[in-house]
Residue, then its C-alpha position, 0 to 999 in steps of 0.5 A: x548515490x545520495x547517502x542515507x542517514x548516519x544512524x545505523x538503523x532508524x524506522x518511523x510509523x506513520x498513522x495509516x488508519x486516517x488514509x484509506x485509498x493508499x498509506x505509509x505503515x512505517x518507514x526507515x533504514x537499516x545498516x546491516x552487519x555481515x550476514x544479518x538475516x531477517x527470518x522467514x516471515x510474511x507482512x500483511x502489506x506491501x514492503x519496498x526495499x532500496x539498496x544504497x550500498x553493499x550486496x545481499x540477497x532475497x529468498x522468496x516464494x512466487x505465486x505458484x510457490x517456487x522458492x527463489x533466490x535473487x542477489x542484489x546490489x547497489x541501486x537495486x530494490x525489492x518488492x515484498x507482497x502481502x502474505x509472501x513469505x521471505x528471507x533477506x541476508x546481507x553479504x558476508x564481506x560487503x553488507x548491504x544498506x538499504x532504506x525501506x517503506x511499507x505501505x497499502x491501500x486500495x490503490x496500492x496494488x494497482x500502482x505496484x503492477x504499474x511498476x512492472x513488478x510482481x511476485x515472479x519478478x520482484x527486483x526493482x532495476x532502474x532505466x539508468x543511474x539518474x532514474x536510480x538516483x531519483x528514486x534513492x532521493x525520493x525515498x530519502x526524502x520521506x525518511x530524513x523528513x519524518x517529523x513533517x506533517x502527515x500530509x506533506x509526508x503523503x505528498x512525498x509518498x505519492x511522489x516516491x511512487x511516481x518516480x518508482x513507476x516511471x524509473x523502473x526498467x520493467x515499465x515497458x509500456x505494456x500497461x498503456x492498452x489498459x489506460x482506459x481501465x486505469x482511468x475508469x478505476x480512479x474516477x469510480x474510486x474518486x465517486x466513491x470517496x465523495x459519495x460513500x456517505x449516500x446510499x449509492x449503488x454499483x448501477x449509479x457508480x457505473x453510470x458515472x464512469x459511462x460503462x456497463x456495470x459488467x465492465x466495471x465488475x471486470x475492471x475492479x476484479x482485474x486491478x484490485x481482485x475485489x468487486x465494486x460493491x465489495x470495494x464500496x463496503x470496505x470503504x465505508x467500514x474503513x471510514x467507520x473504523x477511523x470515526x470509531x477511534x477519533x471521535x465520541x460520536x455515537x455508533x448510530x450517527x457513524x452509521x449514518x455518516x458511512x452511508x447506512x441509514x439503518x444501524x443494524x444493517x451497518x452493525x451486520x456488515x461491520x461485524x462481517x468485515x472486522x469480526x466484532x461489533x462497532x461497539x466491540x471494535x471500539x472498546x477494544x481499539x481505544x478502551x472506550x465504552x461503546 
């Protein structure tokens, strides 16, 4: 098993606002003291832990609000879902050492589901020792290269998720029947990413994917728990937020760049999704005058 970094604790934030489909928020590792406890909390994002050595336990609620206790050891891991209440505790005699990665994005739910993990079975176990070692190395390659260019780190992150999915003993091929849906979803998201700045419609997206609008709707609801229209809105607003923070462009220009030719419609959609007007949000986020 590869060894995590020598320091007892590290955490590295990541500039997540640049990415929409999938991104990291932070990553790090922790050599825990005996009995070290992470008190009940809930995160807004997905959070995966991998145990390199030692033991501990996870206490988590599932979708039915049942509280469950899981014991973990070396080579295992656990996934925490957004807004899931959890506690985890290091063993008193053999406290665990783990690495973690926090992430989200429009594709995160679909990819986590492909690993076979969910709130009723959040424990990651590899298909074998070789696969477990590969996951450990992929996660360490992110942590140990934290100062590399962001695009390189994103490439390492995608590789980590791919290895996690393929190595999980819960990924038993049961999702193969849904590969067509996954392909359609990826095709639709790619089309949105290439055309969101234009006045595209859900009908155009479904025609591009070669499926009926109602089929596309079901695919998005099943995989991402949202509709194609809402996904498009979220995508545009996320891009608008990026531009509001990283540029000094007028709001009317940002409106046009994210597919709203009418700035009034853009302002209404932005406030509905974010809770503030674009100008208010820019000032609160950057201190700049709108």
